[in-house]
N, C-alpha and C positions, 0 to 999 in steps of 0.2 A: 899513616891516619893521624891526622893533627889532635892528638890528645888534649890540647889546650883549648880546642874550640868545644868541647862535648859538654853542653850544657842543656838542661832539660828544656828550657824556651825555646831552642835552637831547633833540638831533635823533635818538638812539636810543630814549629814552623815549616821545616822543610817537609813533613808530612802534610800537612794544610796548603802547602804549595802542589805536592805532587797530587792528592786525593782529595780536595776538599767538598765534596758533596758525598764520600761515601760514609757509612757509621762509622763511627768512633767509640760510642757509648750505646748500650741498650739496657735499657732500664724499664722492667715489663714489658709492655708494649710500644714503647716510647724509644724511636731511634733518633740520637744526636750525631749531626755530622761533625767531620774535624773542624771545618769552619764555624760553625755554632758551639762546639765547644771551647775552641781557644777565644772564639769573644765572651763565653761566658767567664772562662777563665782571666780574660783581661778585665772584665768589670770586676771582678774578686781583687785583682792585682789593683786596679785603683783604689779601690775601697781599703784594701791593707796601707796603701802608700799614704791615702789622705789622714789614715789614723795614727801615722807616724813610724809605721814597720818599714825598716830597711834593711840593706844585706847584713847578715850575721846575727839579726834579733829572731827570737824565738817565739812561735804560738800555739798553744796548747788546743787541740781537738778533742771533745770528747762526744763523739757523733758514730751514729749508725752506719751502715752500707748505704750510700745515696748518692745521686751524680751530685749533688751541692758538697759534697765533703771533696770530690775530686776537681771541683770547679775553685774551690777555695785553697786546696793545697796547691794547684798548678798557679794559681795566684801570688802564692808567695813564694813558689818557685822562681818565679820571672823578677823576683824583686831581690833573689839571693838569701832568703830567708828560710828559715829552718820550720819544719811540721813536727810537732810533739804529739803524737797521737796516742792518748790514753785508752788502755783496755775499757772497753765499757762495763766489764764485770766489777770493775774496781768499787770500793766502797770509800766514804768520807776522808780514811786516814791512809789509804793509799794513794788518793787522789790528791791529798794535800803534799805528799811526800813528792809526787812527779812534777806539781804546778811549783814546788817550792827548788827541787833539784835541777828542773830544766831552765829555769830562770825565765819562766813564759813572762812575756809582757802583755798579752792579749789571751783570752781563753774563747774558744768557740764550741758551744752544747748544745744536744737534742736538751729539747726542755723535760724532758723524763730524767734527765741527769741533772737539774738545775740544782737540785736538793742536796746532789752528792758534792757539787762545786761550791754552791753558795755559803758555806761555814767557813772556807777557807780566805775567803775575799779580804777580809780584815786584817789577816795575820800575815796578808803577804803585799809588801807595800811597792814590791815591782811590777806586780799585776795591775795595770790600768784600767782594765774593764773587760767584760764579759759579753759575748753575744750571742744569739740564742737562733737556732735554726727555724724555730716557728714562731709565728705572729701570736700577740697575745700572753706570752712566757713571761716569767721571771724577769729575764734580762730584755734588751733592746733586740729590733728583729735585724737580724745581718741582712736576710732579703732585701728589706726596703731600702739599704743603701746598696745593694749590689742593683736593684731595678734603677736607680737614679745615675749609676756609673758610667763612665764612656767606655765604649768597645774597644776601643785602641790601649795597647799596652802603655802604661808609664815607663818613662826612660830608666834605665837600671845598668849599672856596670856589674854583672854576673861573673863569676869564676867557676870552672870545673871544680876545683877543690871546695865551693861552698859547700856546706852541709845540708843535703836536702831535707833528710831525716832523722830524727831520733828514734830507733828501735829499740824499746824498754825490753830487756829479756827479761824470763820470769826466771826470778832468783829462788832456790829452795832454801839458801840461806842468807839472811840480810836482805837488804833493800835491792830492788832490781838495779841495772846500769843501763846507761843509754847509749847504745851504739850509733856511732857518727857514719852515718853513709854520705858520700858526697854525690854531686850531680855528676861528675863521671861515671862513677861507679854504676848508677842507675842507667845511664843511657848506654856504656859498654853492654850492660844486661839486658836492655831493650834493642840491642841491636843483635846480640847473641841467642837470646833466647828461641824466635823463632827459628834459626837453622839447628839449634840442638832438637826441637820438636818437629822438626823438618815439615814447617809449616808452608803452605802457598800465600802468596799474597791475598790480602781479602779473608784469611781464616779468621775464625771467631773463638773467644776463649770464654770459656765460663768460670768466674770467681763468685765464691760463695764463701771462701775465707774472709774475715774481716779485715776492712783495710786499716787498720791499726798493724797489722802482720805485713812482715817484708814481702812473704809470698805474693800477696794481691798489688802490694805497690812495685815491686820489682820486675815480677814475673808477668803477673797477669797485664797489667796497666803498661807497664813500659813494652814489654813485648807483645802486646796489641799495637802500639805504635810502631814498633819494628816492623810487625809484618803487614803495616796499612792496613790491619784488619779492625776487629771490634773487640771490645770488652763487654761481654754479657754480666752485667753485675746483678747479684741475687743478695737479697737482706741477708741471710745467713745460711748453713745449710740444713736441709729439710731432705730426709731420706722418701718422704712420701711425693715431695715436689720435683725432685733431682730432674727425673729422664724427661719428665713432663716438659721442663725446661729447656733440657738440651734438644730435644727432638724440637720444639716450635721454635727456635733459633738456629737451630742448624749447626751446633757446635762443634767446633773440628777439636778442639783440645780443652780438658781442665786439669787442673792441679789438685791434690789430694793430700791430707795429712791425718797423721794418727788412724783412728779408729774407720776414718769413713769408708774404705774399700770394704774393711769387714762388714761394716753393717749393710752394705748395699748387697754383699756376696751372699748375704743371709736372709735376703729378702726372697719370698716365694717367686719362683720363674714365671714369665709372664711371655704371653705368645708373640709381643712386641716387643722382645728384650734386643733382639736384632737390628729396630726400625729406628737407626741412628745415625748421625754423622760424623762421631767421634774418629778420630784417628788415634789419637793417642793421649793416653791419662798418666801425668809425671806426680810423681811425688815421694814420699818417705814415711816409713821407714822400708826397705827391700822385701818385697811380699815374699812368701814361702812358694816354691816352684808351683805347687800343686793349686794353690790359690789363684797366682798369677795367671796361670792357664786354663782354670776355670772362668775368671773373669775374661780373658780374651775372647775364648769360646763364646761364651754366653753373650756378650755384647759387640763380639766382632772389633774389638780394639786393640792398640798394642796398650799394653802397659809397662812404661817404664820408671826406674828409680834411679836416684842418684845420692848424691851427698851436697846440702848447701844448709847455712846457717844465716841467725842475724848478720855476723860478724864479716859474712862473704857469699857473694851471689852465684860466685863460680864454683869451683868446689869439683866433684866427680859427677859423671852420669854413663850409665849402662850403655852399651853399642846396642844398635837396632837389628844387627845382623846374628850370623851363627855364633858368636862368640858371647853373646849374652848367656849369662849362667844365673840357676838360681841363687836366691840370697847375696848376689854380687853387688856393690855400688860402682860399678864399671871403672874406667880410666878418668885422668884429670881433663876437665873440659876446656874447650879454649874459644878464643873468639873467632869467628871464621877470616876475619884480617889479619894473614900472618904478620902485619907490621905491628901488631898487639903483642906484648911479651905475651908467652904461652904461660899455662898452668903447671905447676909440680907440685908432686905430693911425696910424702915419705912416713916412714913407719919409725919412730924415735924410743927409746925408753927413758927413765925417769930423767937421767942425764943430759938428754939431749942428743944422744949418740945415735946415729942412725941403724935401722935393724936389717936383717938379711928378710928374703921372702918366706912367708910362713911362720914368721916370729910375731907374736902379739906385742903392741905397743900404741903408743897416742899416735892418731894423725896427725899431721903437720902439713900446710899447705904455702904455697908462694906464689904468686900470679898477680894480675892487673885489678881486679877489684877486690880488694880487702877493705874493713872500715879504715878509718882515719885513727879509730881509739874511741875509748869511752870517754864520753863528757865528765869533766873534772873529776877524773881517776886516775891519776900518770901510775899508780902502784900496779892498778888492774891491768892495765894497758900494756906497762913492762913486761908483766907476767905472761901475755898470752901472745904479745908481739916482740918476738924476739930474733935479731938478727936478719929481716925480713919474711920471715916463717910467722904463719899464723897458728898456737898451740890450740886445738879443737877440743881438746877436752874427751875426745871419743877412743875408745880402745877399737883396734882394728886388725886385720893382716893382709897383706898383699902374696897374692899366690905369683906362680912363676912364669906367668904371661902379664903381670902387670897389673891385674885387676884388683879392687880392693873391697874386703869384705867387713861389715858393721859387727861389733863382737857385743860390746854395750858402752854405756857413758860410765868413765871413771866412776863416779858416784853410785853407779847400778851394780857393778860387779860385787857379787856378794861371795864371800871368803867361806867355804864350807868344807870342814872336815881336811883341811890344807889343800884344798882346789879350789880354784878360782871357778864362779859359775854364770854363765851370761843371762842374766833374767829374762833377755827377748828371745832366747834358744828355748827355754823352759814354757814359755808363753806361747810360742810359735805351736808348739806339741799341743798343750793342753786347748789352747783354740781350735783345735783340729776336731775335738770331743763332741759330738752330734748334740749334746745336752747344753754346750756353751755357747753362749754369744760373744762374750770377751771375757780376758782375764788380767790380772796384774800380778807379778810375782815381787817382792821384796825381802829384804833380808831382816830377820829379827834376833834378838839376843839370844844366846845357847846357855845352857846351864853347863856344859864342855867349855869349848873355846870356839873363836869364829863365830858365824852367825849358824841359823836355822833359815831354811826357808818356807816363806807363806805367801798363799796365795789366794787374793779376791777373785770370786768368781760372779759373774753375770748370768744369770741362766737365759736361756731362749726362750720366747714365747711359748707357754703351756708346759716346759720341761720342767721335770723335779731332778734336782742335784744328789747323786748318788756319792759322794765324796769316795769312799772306797772303791769305786768303779774309776772314779777319773783317776785317783792315785797310781789303781794299777794299770790304766790306760797310759799313762806317764810314765811307769816302770817298765813297762815292754818297749820302751822307745827310748828311754834316756839311762844314761848310766845311774847307778843306783843314789851317788852324791849328787845327783840334779834333780831327784824326784822330791819336791814339796813335804815338808814334814806337816805343816798346818792348812789347812781349808777354811775358810769363811765364806757364805752366799752374800752378795751384796745387790741391791736393786740397781745401782749403777755407779760407773766407777768417776769419781771426782775428775775431771779433765781442765784443763787449760782452755781459754778463749779458741786456742788454733787446735784443739781437740788432742792435745798430747794429754798423757794420764798424767794426772798431779800425783806422783807417787810420793813426794813428802806429807802430803796430806795422809794418804795410807799410812805411813809411818807414824805420824802422830797421834793417829786414831787406836792404834795397840797399846794396850796397857798389860794384857796378859794373852798370849797368843793362842794357850791353852783352852779358851774359852769357846773355841771353834773347834773342829774335827782335828784330831791329831793321829796322823798314821801312825806314829811308832806305837801310842797307846793301843790304840786300835790292835795293833800287830802282837801286842804283848799278852792282849787279854783274850785272843784265840785259842 
């Protein structure tokens, strides 16, 4: 394969030539063909070009999931410019940081976010102008410019290593970092994703995760093009409409993250649960064996997990065959073309020394589709990218067959009574309690040494939480040092925009853990 020829514009053009009239994008009940999508993105490219956007420039979007987001982004890609997609949950200060840090030349916003962006305009001399997706808003209407633009793409010199997207990571300390993903990486991902998911030509992918997330950009959008299929775009994840959308649009694959599958699994069973065309649901984290098997039986699909991150779209993938094991993230995932370098994985200690089987250490990866680095942050880049290896920050172990198992994020390992405790392992056990919808475990200061475990629990609808019973449930299934001491009920866990639990917010909310249920204190009072 000629890696020097891999650009997003060429990737789309090849698909347009092959299946011009097939749907590429489905939005509600509107089908947009490959040819129509290409023309829309060409119009957007001409608008950006007329505004002075050139190769290497950065343009910020603060836009909800909608077709116009994709048209405008692909227009940038055809110029070799970079999308800076801002989390739509950000407030004024967070948004200003992204606009300033990214050195955005222009911004495109939904009118609902205009008030968030507006205060930054006068403080950022490098920001030439802001445009709005809706007519009659605070800023000029981008759609008016697009409607007048030519449907033929402007000439541009685009390279495979041009940055196609800044993916801002969710920082738990300090400001978020901008992961620089190249055009080549996204094309390689689009070519490989249908192979990983065993998609057939023309299969449809359901995308309900936000378009500012790498999952929707690289797996869903690029994967749809690679399969010569369609992306079924939803405004956001909704448990009440999820399966209706899946059925109506005959979806074959969907991606999940965070608590999505747990929420879906706890919906009341329905007679039409098996009435769907889904072949594969892919996501992280790896589900407990019983939960995965229950989902597969209930919905008639295969649930596959793996490992990927903003810094790499390759990583690990579970096998589809009998080697699949509960809790495993699988083996290194490769591109289907053997001429593309293979993905390597290893487990290392604090000094970067490779560890053996069943030893716990940090997962490191080496392969064809890693980030170029963090924008304007050479120190962090050098910390994460070392000698061609990507240091993931995730603690794992590898079994004797070469499969990898997630233990915890390095920062989410709790040191308790001289033992390292995986918060994920404890959460999986407590989530199985019939009164629990979902939970999150964190470490809190101990009056002795190390930390104590504290769990925040969201009850199922209509359930009353009996913390003593839940503690006993955990004690029956976990070693004593893994059973949480402190318990607290919460209406909803704080989540990032990609449905990951925002544990740093939980930690910040705890001033005195003993204000909730204290299992040790309750035991001493018996």
